[in-house]
C-alpha positions as CSV (number, residue, x, y, z in Angstrom):
1,M,-0.1,-0.3,0.1
2,S,1.2,3.5,-0.6
3,R,1.8,6.0,1.3
4,P,2.3,9.6,0.5
5,P,5.1,11.2,2.6
6,T,2.4,14.3,2.9
7,L,-1.1,15.2,2.9
8,E,-0.4,19.0,2.2
9,L,-1.3,20.2,-1.2
10,P,1.0,22.8,-2.6
11,E,0.1,26.8,-2.9
12,G,-2.4,26.7,-5.7
13,A,-3.7,23.3,-5.8
14,R,-7.5,22.2,-5.1
15,A,-9.4,19.2,-5.0
16,Y,-12.8,19.1,-6.1
17,R,-14.9,16.6,-8.3
18,L,-14.2,16.3,-12.1
19,D,-17.5,16.1,-14.4
20,T,-17.6,12.9,-16.9
21,A,-20.0,11.5,-19.4
22,R,-19.4,8.5,-17.2
23,G,-19.7,10.5,-13.4
24,T,-17.7,12.6,-11.0
25,F,-14.6,11.6,-10.3
26,A,-12.9,12.8,-7.1
27,V,-9.3,14.7,-8.4
28,L,-6.6,16.7,-7.2
29,D,-5.9,19.8,-10.1
30,A,-2.6,21.8,-9.7
31,G,-1.4,24.5,-12.7
32,T,-2.0,25.5,-16.0
33,A,-2.0,23.8,-18.9
34,V,1.3,25.8,-20.8
35,L,2.9,22.6,-21.9
36,G,-0.3,20.5,-21.6
37,T,-1.9,18.7,-18.6
38,A,-1.0,15.1,-17.4
39,L,-3.9,12.8,-15.9
40,L,-2.6,10.7,-13.3
41,V,-4.3,7.2,-12.7
42,P,-3.3,5.6,-9.3
43,G,-2.8,1.9,-7.9
44,F,-4.4,-1.3,-6.6
45,T,-5.3,0.1,-3.0
46,G,-3.7,3.4,-4.2
47,S,-5.8,6.8,-4.4
48,K,-5.1,10.8,-6.1
49,E,-2.3,11.7,-2.5
50,D,0.1,9.5,-4.1
51,F,0.7,11.9,-6.3
52,I,0.8,14.6,-3.9
53,A,4.7,15.4,-4.1
54,L,4.5,15.7,-7.9
55,L,2.2,18.3,-7.9
56,D,4.2,20.8,-7.9
57,P,7.7,19.8,-9.8
58,L,4.7,19.2,-13.1
59,A,3.3,22.2,-12.7
60,R,6.2,24.6,-12.2
61,A,7.4,23.1,-15.5
62,G,4.0,24.1,-17.3
63,Y,1.8,21.2,-16.8
64,R,-1.9,21.1,-15.4
65,V,-1.7,18.1,-13.5
66,V,-5.2,16.4,-12.6
67,A,-4.5,13.1,-10.1
68,V,-8.0,11.0,-9.6
69,D,-9.5,8.7,-7.6
70,G,-11.4,6.2,-10.0
71,R,-14.7,4.5,-10.1
72,G,-14.4,2.6,-6.2
73,Q,-11.8,4.0,-5.2
74,H,-11.4,6.5,-2.1
75,E,-13.5,9.4,-2.8
76,S,-14.9,8.7,-5.7
77,G,-17.8,6.1,-4.9
78,G,-19.4,3.5,-7.1
79,P,-21.7,0.5,-6.8
80,A,-21.4,-2.3,-5.3
81,E,-21.0,-4.9,-8.2
82,E,-17.7,-6.3,-9.3
83,S,-18.7,-6.3,-13.0
84,A,-18.7,-2.3,-12.1
85,Y,-14.9,-2.7,-12.6
86,A,-14.4,-4.7,-15.3
87,Q,-11.5,-3.4,-17.1
88,E,-12.8,-2.4,-19.7
89,E,-15.3,-0.1,-17.6
90,L,-12.1,1.3,-15.8
91,A,-10.1,1.9,-19.3
92,A,-13.3,3.8,-20.8
93,D,-13.9,6.1,-17.0
94,V,-10.2,6.9,-18.2
95,L,-10.9,8.1,-21.9
96,A,-14.2,9.9,-20.2
97,Q,-11.1,11.6,-18.1
98,T,-9.3,12.6,-20.5
99,E,-11.9,14.4,-23.0
100,A,-13.0,16.1,-19.5
101,L,-10.1,17.9,-19.8
102,G,-10.1,18.6,-23.1
103,G,-8.8,22.2,-24.5
104,T,-5.9,22.5,-22.1
105,G,-3.4,21.2,-25.1
106,P,-1.7,17.9,-25.0
107,V,-2.5,15.5,-23.0
108,H,-0.2,13.0,-21.3
109,V,-1.9,10.0,-19.2
110,L,0.3,7.9,-16.4
111,G,-0.7,5.0,-14.7
112,H,0.8,3.3,-11.5
113,S,0.6,0.0,-11.2
114,L,-2.7,-1.5,-11.6
115,G,-3.6,1.8,-13.1
116,G,-0.6,1.1,-15.8
117,L,-2.6,-1.4,-16.6
118,I,-6.0,0.3,-17.2
119,V,-4.4,2.9,-19.1
120,R,-3.0,0.6,-21.4
121,A,-6.2,-0.8,-21.8
122,A,-8.1,2.2,-22.8
123,A,-4.6,3.2,-25.3
124,I,-5.4,-0.7,-26.4
125,G,-9.4,-0.1,-26.8
126,A,-9.0,3.4,-28.5
127,P,-6.0,3.8,-30.5
128,E,-7.7,7.0,-32.0
129,L,-7.0,8.5,-29.0
130,S,-5.4,12.0,-29.2
131,W,-3.1,11.6,-26.3
132,A,0.6,12.7,-26.3
133,S,2.2,10.4,-24.8
134,L,1.6,7.5,-21.9
135,T,3.8,6.1,-18.9
136,I,3.8,2.8,-17.2
137,M,4.9,3.5,-14.5
138,S,5.7,-0.1,-12.3
139,S,3.3,-2.1,-14.3
140,G,3.9,-4.8,-16.3
141,P,3.4,-7.2,-19.4
142,A,1.1,-9.5,-17.6
143,A,0.2,-10.6,-14.0
144,I,2.1,-9.7,-11.1
145,D,4.3,-11.9,-9.5
146,A,3.8,-15.4,-8.4
147,E,4.2,-14.4,-4.4
148,Q,2.4,-11.1,-4.6
149,Q,-0.7,-13.1,-6.5
150,A,-0.8,-15.4,-3.4
151,R,-0.5,-12.4,-0.9
152,T,-3.1,-11.1,-3.3
153,R,-5.5,-13.7,-3.7
154,M,-5.9,-13.9,-0.1
155,L,-6.9,-10.3,0.1
156,V,-9.6,-11.0,-2.7
157,E,-11.0,-14.5,-1.1
158,A,-10.7,-12.5,2.6
159,L,-13.0,-9.2,2.0
160,P,-16.4,-10.4,1.4
161,S,-16.3,-12.7,4.8
162,L,-14.4,-10.6,7.1
163,G,-15.7,-7.2,5.6
164,M,-13.3,-4.3,5.9
165,E,-12.4,-3.3,9.2
166,A,-11.0,-7.1,9.7
167,V,-9.1,-7.1,6.6
168,W,-7.9,-3.3,7.0
169,Q,-6.7,-5.1,11.1
170,A,-5.3,-7.9,9.6
171,M,-2.8,-5.7,7.1
172,R,-1.9,-3.5,10.6
173,A,-1.1,-6.8,12.4
174,M,1.1,-7.8,9.9
175,D,2.8,-4.9,9.0
176,A,3.3,-5.0,13.0
177,E,5.0,-7.9,13.2
178,N,7.8,-6.8,9.8
179,A,10.3,-4.7,11.2
180,D,11.9,-3.3,8.0
181,A,8.5,-1.8,7.6
182,P,8.6,2.6,8.0
183,D,7.0,5.1,10.7
184,V,4.0,6.7,9.7
185,P,3.6,9.3,10.7
186,P,0.0,9.0,12.8
187,A,-2.1,12.0,10.2
188,V,-0.5,9.3,6.5
189,G,-2.0,6.6,9.5
190,E,-5.5,8.2,10.0
191,F,-5.3,9.1,6.2
192,L,-4.8,5.7,4.9
193,Y,-7.3,3.9,7.6
194,R,-10.0,6.5,5.9
195,R,-8.5,5.1,1.8
196,W,-9.3,2.3,3.0
197,M,-12.7,2.4,4.8
198,G,-13.5,4.3,1.7
199,N,-12.8,1.4,-1.2
200,V,-15.8,-0.3,-2.1
201,P,-14.9,-3.7,-1.5
202,E,-16.4,-5.2,-5.1
203,Q,-13.9,-2.4,-6.5
204,L,-10.6,-3.8,-4.6
205,I,-11.9,-7.6,-5.2
206,A,-12.8,-7.0,-9.1
207,T,-9.2,-5.7,-9.6
208,G,-7.2,-8.1,-7.7
209,K,-8.7,-10.1,-10.0
210,Q,-7.2,-8.6,-12.7
211,L,-3.6,-8.4,-11.2
212,I,-3.7,-12.1,-10.9
213,G,-5.0,-13.1,-13.8
214,E,-4.0,-10.0,-16.3
215,P,-2.7,-11.6,-20.2
216,D,0.6,-9.8,-21.3
217,R,-0.6,-7.7,-24.1
218,V,2.7,-5.6,-24.5
219,A,1.9,-6.5,-28.4
220,E,-1.4,-5.0,-28.4
221,L,0.0,-2.0,-26.7
222,A,3.0,-1.8,-29.1
223,A,0.1,-1.9,-32.5
224,V,-0.6,1.7,-30.8
225,P,1.0,5.1,-32.2
226,I,1.8,6.7,-29.2
227,R,5.3,7.4,-27.7
228,I,5.5,5.6,-24.6
229,L,7.5,5.3,-21.2
230,V,8.4,2.8,-19.0
231,L,9.0,4.1,-15.2
232,S,9.8,2.0,-12.2
233,G,11.8,2.0,-9.4
234,A,15.2,-0.4,-8.9
235,V,13.9,-2.9,-6.6
236,D,9.4,-3.9,-7.0
237,Y,8.0,-6.7,-5.0
238,A,4.7,-6.4,-7.8
239,W,7.0,-6.9,-11.5
240,P,10.8,-7.3,-11.7
241,P,12.7,-3.9,-12.9
242,E,14.2,-6.7,-15.5
243,W,10.5,-7.5,-16.9
244,L,9.7,-3.8,-17.4
245,D,13.5,-3.9,-19.2
246,D,11.7,-6.6,-21.0
247,M,8.3,-5.1,-22.0
248,A,10.7,-1.3,-22.8
249,L,12.4,-4.0,-25.5
250,R,9.0,-5.3,-27.0
251,L,6.9,-1.9,-26.7
252,G,10.4,0.3,-28.8
253,A,9.7,2.7,-25.3
254,R,11.9,4.7,-23.5
255,R,13.0,3.3,-20.2
256,V,13.8,5.2,-16.7
257,V,15.0,3.2,-13.3
258,V,14.4,5.9,-10.1
259,K,17.3,4.7,-8.2
260,G,16.6,4.6,-4.9
261,A,13.3,3.7,-5.2
262,E,11.4,1.0,-5.3
263,H,7.2,0.4,-6.2
264,S,6.1,3.4,-6.4
265,P,8.5,5.9,-7.3
266,N,6.3,9.2,-6.9
267,V,6.2,8.9,-3.6
268,E,10.0,7.2,-2.7
269,Q,11.6,10.1,-5.3
270,P,9.2,12.1,-6.3
271,E,11.9,14.6,-7.4
272,A,13.8,12.5,-9.6
273,T,10.4,11.2,-11.3
274,A,8.9,14.6,-12.0
275,E,11.8,15.4,-13.7
276,A,11.9,12.2,-15.6
277,L,8.5,12.6,-16.8
278,I,9.5,16.1,-17.6
279,D,12.3,15.2,-19.8
280,F,10.0,12.3,-21.5
281,W,7.3,15.1,-21.7
282,S,9.3,18.5,-22.9
283,P,8.4,19.5,-26.6
284,Q,11.6,19.1,-27.8
285,D,11.1,15.3,-28.4
286,E,7.8,15.5,-30.2
């Protein structure tokens, strides 16, 4: 579970609900689209707050930055039906969000972890879309690593019988037994609990199953005419970096490894992550 380093929004950033053709979504919005707009899509159990540390550096570079809670995620809400969170539904949401941001220059889309699978599906399903670029961050070619599949399967199977509160307490107990687990400031800890309890259980179950069963769709994405960046930390428990190295080669994509980061470079090394994104999005590269 990603932990934002701070919950304080940078000056000029605002939180509101973005109206789209597929409903409203809770977003954080910062900056002015001098060079374009960035749409940031979070991962499994994540939220828009995972991108707080990227808002200021990307906005200062000339981008409007919009981080979103997906359907059934944290503050966006959603129905209590697994079918509502099928990957094609979540991909259609991203396309609707893109449309709602229209008129703000080139749109650069980034998906983190599960979000990477969702934005990939959106790009494959709408090859005529007008995204300026696609960044796949800490997200691999197919299903997650076998050990992480087992952990995710435990979560998916426990939620219907135990419920959100009991599963949260079980996860906290596991963290307490891990001597390497970082200390969490009280305010962040309270936020993580609120975020977890704000998720729709059916969303977690459906998207957890996607992480376990995702097929390899690299060849399909490679056929889409779009510039792609594959970005990750130097260590990753969900998709090993070498998997992403190979995926980038198959895509003909730019590959960036952020030193000192693991599964969430946006949280662990935000300045270096922002620099990599700005360099990739640079108009000189177009």
